[in-house]
matplotlib code that plots the C-alpha trace (Angstrom):
import matplotlib.pyplot as plt

x = [-15.7, -16.0, -14.3, -11.5, -11.0, -7.7, -7.1, -4.3, -3.9, -2.0, -3.2, -0.8, -2.1, -1.9, -4.5, -7.0, -5.8, -5.3, -3.4, -0.9, -0.5, 0.6, 4.1, 4.6, 7.1, 9.4, 8.9, 10.0, 13.4, 14.0, 14.3, 16.0, 19.6, 19.0, 19.4, 22.5, 24.4, 23.6, 19.3, 18.9, 17.5, 14.6, 16.8, 19.2, 16.4, 15.6, 13.6, 10.5, 10.5, 11.4, 8.2, 5.8, 7.0, 6.3, 5.6, 3.2, 5.2, 3.7, -0.2, -1.3, 0.5, -1.0, -4.3, -3.9, -2.0, -5.0, -7.6, -5.5, -5.2, -8.9, -9.8, -8.1, -9.7, -13.4, -12.6, -11.3, -14.7, -16.9, -15.2, -15.7, -19.3, -20.3, -18.0, -20.4, -18.0, -18.7, -15.4, -12.8, -9.4, -6.8, -3.0, -1.4, 1.6, 1.4, 3.9, 4.2, 0.5, -0.5, 2.8, 5.1, 7.9, 5.5, 4.7, 6.4, 4.9, 5.4, 1.9, -1.4, -4.8, -7.5, -10.3, -14.0, -17.6, -16.5, -13.8, -13.8, -11.4, -10.2, -8.8, -7.3, -5.9, -1.9, -2.8, -1.5, 2.0, 0.8, -1.0, -3.2, -6.9, -5.5, -8.6, -9.8, -11.2, -14.8, -14.1, -15.1, -14.3, -11.2, -12.6, -14.6, -14.7, -15.8, -17.6, -16.7, -17.9, -15.9, -15.9, -15.1, -16.6, -14.2, -11.0, -11.5, -12.1, -9.4, -7.0, -7.9, -7.2, -4.1, -2.8, -3.9, -1.4, 1.5, 1.3, 1.3, -0.3, -0.6, -4.2, -5.8, -9.4, -8.1, -6.6, -3.6, -2.3, -4.9, -8.9, -8.5, -7.4, -4.2, -3.3, -3.1, -6.7, -8.5, -6.7, -8.1, -11.5, -11.8, -10.3, -12.5, -15.4, -14.1, -17.5, -19.3, -21.7, -21.1, -19.5, -20.9, -18.4, -17.2, -13.5, -10.3, -7.2, -4.2, -1.7, 2.1, 5.3, 6.7, 9.1, 11.1, 14.0, 13.7, 9.6, 11.0, 13.8, 11.9, 8.2, 6.1, 8.7, 11.4, 13.3, 17.2, 20.1, 22.5, 22.8, 20.1, 19.5, 23.5, 24.2, 26.0, 23.2, 22.3, 19.6, 15.9, 14.9, 13.6, 10.4, 8.8, 10.2, 8.4, 8.7, 6.8, 4.1, 3.9, 2.9, 0.8, -1.2, -1.0, -2.8, -5.2, -6.3, -6.3, -9.1, -10.7, -11.1, -12.6, -15.0, -18.9, -17.7, -16.9, -13.8, -11.9, -8.1, -6.8, -3.2, -2.8, 0.5, 2.3, 6.0, 9.0, 8.8, 10.9, 11.6, 12.6, 15.0, 18.4, 20.3, 18.1, 18.9, 15.2, 14.0, 12.4, 11.7, 13.2, 11.5, 13.3, 12.8, 9.5, 8.7, 10.6, 8.0, 5.1, 6.3, 6.1, 3.3, 1.1, 2.6, 1.5, 4.6, 4.0, 7.2, 9.5, 7.9, 8.4, 12.2, 12.7, 14.3, 13.7, 17.3, 16.3, 13.2, 14.6, 17.6, 14.5, 12.5, 10.0, 9.5, 5.6, 5.7, 5.2, 2.0, 1.1, 2.7, 0.1, -2.5, 0.3, 0.2, -3.0, -3.0, -0.3, -2.0, -5.5, -4.1, -5.3, -3.5, -4.3, -7.3, -5.7, -2.8, -1.6, 1.6, 1.0, 4.3, 5.6, 8.9, 7.4, 4.6, 6.7, 5.4, 4.8, 1.0, -0.2, -4.1, -4.7, -7.4, -7.0, -10.7, -11.5, -10.2]
y = [-23.9, -20.5, -17.9, -15.1, -11.8, -10.0, -6.5, -4.0, -0.4, 2.4, 4.3, 7.3, 10.1, 12.8, 12.0, 13.2, 16.8, 19.5, 19.5, 21.8, 20.3, 16.9, 18.5, 19.8, 17.4, 18.3, 21.8, 21.2, 19.4, 22.5, 24.6, 22.2, 22.3, 18.4, 17.8, 17.3, 19.8, 17.2, 18.1, 21.3, 22.8, 21.5, 22.2, 19.7, 16.7, 13.6, 14.8, 13.2, 15.0, 18.3, 17.8, 16.8, 20.3, 22.0, 26.0, 25.6, 23.5, 20.0, 21.2, 20.5, 16.8, 16.4, 16.8, 14.6, 11.9, 11.8, 11.7, 8.8, 7.0, 7.4, 6.3, 2.8, 3.1, 3.1, -0.2, -1.5, -0.8, -1.9, -5.2, -5.4, -4.7, -7.2, -9.7, -8.9, -10.2, -11.5, -10.2, -8.3, -9.0, -6.1, -6.3, -3.1, -2.0, -0.6, 2.7, 2.8, 3.2, 0.0, -1.9, -0.1, -0.8, -3.4, -5.8, -5.7, -8.9, -9.8, -9.6, -9.7, -10.3, -7.8, -9.2, -7.1, -6.7, -2.9, -0.8, 3.3, 5.2, 8.9, 9.6, 13.1, 11.7, 12.0, 15.3, 17.3, 16.8, 19.0, 22.0, 20.1, 21.3, 21.0, 21.0, 17.6, 17.0, 15.9, 19.1, 16.4, 18.1, 17.2, 14.9, 12.8, 9.5, 6.2, 3.1, 0.0, -3.4, -6.2, -9.9, -11.5, -14.6, -15.2, -13.8, -16.5, -19.0, -18.1, -17.8, -21.3, -22.7, -21.0, -22.4, -26.0, -25.6, -24.3, -21.1, -18.7, -15.5, -12.8, -11.4, -8.8, -8.2, -4.4, -2.2, -1.3, 2.4, 4.1, 3.5, 3.8, 1.8, 2.6, 4.8, 1.8, 0.6, 4.0, 5.5, 2.1, 2.2, 6.2, 5.2, 2.5, 4.8, 7.9, 8.7, 8.4, 5.6, 3.9, 0.7, -2.2, -4.7, -6.4, -6.2, -8.5, -5.9, -7.9, -5.5, -6.2, -4.8, -3.7, -1.2, -4.0, -3.1, 0.7, 0.5, 1.5, 3.8, 5.8, 5.6, 5.9, 8.9, 9.0, 6.1, 6.7, 4.2, 4.0, 4.0, 3.0, 6.2, 6.6, 3.5, 0.5, -2.2, -4.8, -3.9, -4.7, -7.3, -7.3, -6.9, -10.9, -11.9, -11.7, -15.4, -15.7, -13.6, -15.3, -18.5, -16.9, -16.0, -19.5, -20.7, -18.0, -19.1, -22.8, -21.7, -19.6, -21.7, -24.6, -22.4, -20.7, -17.4, -14.7, -13.1, -10.3, -10.1, -6.4, -5.5, -1.9, -0.1, 2.0, 0.5, 2.2, 5.2, 8.2, 8.7, 5.1, 5.4, 5.9, 5.7, 8.3, 11.0, 9.8, 12.4, 10.1, 6.4, 3.9, 3.6, 0.8, -1.9, -0.7, -1.0, -4.5, -5.9, -4.3, -6.3, -9.5, -8.9, -7.8, -11.2, -13.2, -14.4, -14.6, -16.6, -13.9, -11.8, -15.0, -14.9, -11.5, -10.6, -8.1, -6.4, -6.2, -4.5, -2.1, -1.2, 0.1, 1.8, -0.9, -2.1, -2.1, -4.3, -6.9, -5.9, -7.4, -10.7, -12.8, -11.7, -12.4, -15.7, -16.5, -15.8, -18.1, -21.0, -20.5, -20.2, -16.5, -14.0, -10.4, -9.0, -5.4, -4.4, -0.6, 1.3, 4.9, 6.5, 9.7, 11.5, 14.0, 12.4, 10.0, 6.9, 4.6, 3.6, 0.0, -1.0, -4.5, -6.9, -10.4, -12.0, -15.5, -18.5]
z = [-4.5, -3.7, -6.3, -5.3, -7.1, -6.8, -7.3, -6.2, -6.1, -4.5, -1.2, -2.1, 0.5, -1.5, -3.8, -0.9, -1.6, -4.0, -7.3, -5.6, -2.5, -4.2, -5.1, -1.5, -0.9, -3.7, -2.5, 0.5, -0.8, -3.2, 0.2, 2.7, 1.5, 1.2, -2.2, -3.7, -6.5, -9.3, -8.1, -6.6, -9.5, -11.9, -14.7, -13.1, -12.9, -15.7, -18.7, -17.6, -13.8, -15.8, -17.7, -14.9, -13.2, -16.1, -15.3, -12.4, -10.2, -11.1, -10.4, -14.1, -13.9, -10.3, -12.0, -14.8, -12.3, -10.1, -12.7, -14.5, -10.8, -10.5, -13.7, -13.1, -9.6, -11.4, -13.1, -10.2, -8.2, -10.6, -10.9, -6.9, -7.0, -10.2, -8.0, -4.9, -2.1, 1.0, 2.3, 1.5, 2.8, 2.7, 2.9, 3.7, 5.8, 8.8, 9.9, 13.6, 13.7, 15.5, 15.5, 18.1, 20.6, 22.8, 19.8, 16.3, 14.7, 10.9, 10.3, 11.7, 11.2, 12.9, 13.9, 14.6, 13.6, 13.0, 12.1, 12.2, 10.0, 10.4, 7.0, 7.6, 10.9, 9.1, 7.4, 10.4, 8.5, 5.8, 7.8, 10.4, 8.5, 4.9, 2.6, 1.0, -2.5, -0.8, 1.6, 4.2, 7.9, 9.1, 11.9, 9.8, 11.3, 9.0, 10.2, 8.0, 8.7, 9.4, 8.7, 12.1, 11.4, 8.0, 9.7, 12.2, 10.1, 8.0, 11.0, 12.6, 9.2, 8.4, 11.7, 10.7, 8.2, 10.0, 9.5, 12.9, 12.4, 15.2, 15.1, 17.4, 18.6, 19.3, 17.3, 19.4, 20.4, 18.0, 17.5, 14.0, 11.0, 9.5, 6.7, 4.0, 5.2, 5.5, 1.8, 0.1, 1.3, 1.0, -3.1, -3.8, -2.8, -4.1, -6.4, -2.6, -4.0, -0.3, 1.0, 2.2, 2.0, 5.2, 5.5, 7.4, 7.7, 7.2, 8.5, 7.2, 8.8, 5.6, 7.0, 9.0, 10.7, 10.0, 11.2, 15.4, 14.1, 12.0, 13.8, 10.8, 9.4, 6.7, 6.4, 6.6, 6.3, 8.7, 12.6, 15.0, 16.7, 17.3, 19.1, 17.8, 18.4, 15.9, 13.5, 14.3, 12.5, 8.9, 7.4, 6.4, 3.2, 0.2, -0.2, 3.0, 2.5, -0.9, 0.8, 2.9, -0.1, -1.3, 1.9, 1.9, -1.7, -0.3, 2.7, 0.7, -2.3, -0.1, 2.3, 1.7, 1.0, -2.0, -1.1, -2.9, -1.9, -2.1, -2.1, -1.7, -2.1, -4.6, -6.2, -5.3, -3.0, -3.8, 0.0, 0.3, -2.6, -1.3, -4.6, -6.1, -2.9, -1.8, -4.4, -7.0, -7.3, -9.0, -12.2, -14.1, -11.1, -11.0, -15.0, -14.4, -11.0, -13.5, -16.7, -14.3, -12.6, -15.9, -17.7, -14.5, -14.1, -10.3, -9.1, -10.1, -7.2, -4.7, -5.6, -4.5, -1.3, 1.4, 0.3, -3.0, -2.4, 0.2, -2.5, -4.8, -2.4, -3.0, 1.1, 0.8, -2.4, 0.5, 0.8, -2.9, -2.4, -0.5, -3.5, -6.1, -4.0, -4.2, -7.7, -8.5, -6.5, -8.6, -11.9, -12.2, -14.6, -14.6, -17.1, -16.6, -15.1, -15.6, -14.0, -13.9, -13.8, -11.7, -10.5, -8.6, -7.2, -4.8, -6.4, -9.2, -8.7, -10.0, -10.6, -11.3, -11.8, -11.8, -11.8, -11.1, -14.1]

ax = plt.figure().add_subplot(projection="3d")
ax.plot(x, y, z, "-o")
ax.set_aspect("equal")
plt.show()
């Protein structure tokens, strides 16, 4: 039987940029008048958030946060290199990149022999040509091999098990992989040693009813662009994504390939956490999710619902559910699972390695 490696990481784009730039969202909120009086000055913030801000507007903490996260990535990359996969599935969200008004599937497998990424495509919001930590040109394009045969094999087998995934041989609306996949590839090769593993991008509509309304921007509660229409359909449920992961585990286990499943997303996101005024993440909920994951209590993730995730700003945890479901099916437990907390840096990051049993 083939072996499967489970991995998890964040794709927080801020890590690509300078220590000073990583707190730009907080700096903007302090001057745009959107904060309530209870949070409109650092002296009013939770103690840990004030500590992160320090006397340099978070730059020193940003440096430590990146170093800690990249240290975790080094462990993930080492596990991946030692495993030597024939293919790598990446489960990531689409934020109005390939999923738009003309077609919004709950999830979609992209099938190709090669994929292109433009890592700094979304950096226009930071000023157009914001310098990155690698000093890459702003228009850098990266080419990554695809595992088309593996993707087709899995799609056929999923359909035989009564799952109906969408699939596409083209990236609609843009020529480049979405940010979740691009950032994952960039971070796993942050030391620039090269990437040789063929990938299968598995995109998930984690933003559900907010996808079209927000169009890749800030998700806000209430309304549908001022109309009284019913809300758009929600994201696929954690349960459904979990069960797809279980099916994928069965399929790959009986295949001729060694495959890594990579879940890519931070836990709660500040800009999604309404109860914290979209200012900092849901720390307590993230700690509960991390404790469950680290203990291998995967079925607790299957029991989550879309409203529970959205209340905590954890929309993107559905990206983790296929990998977690696969690990439940295979009886594999984490060998490494660390939560890296931050009030300032938009999200709490989790890095995990779940090796074959």
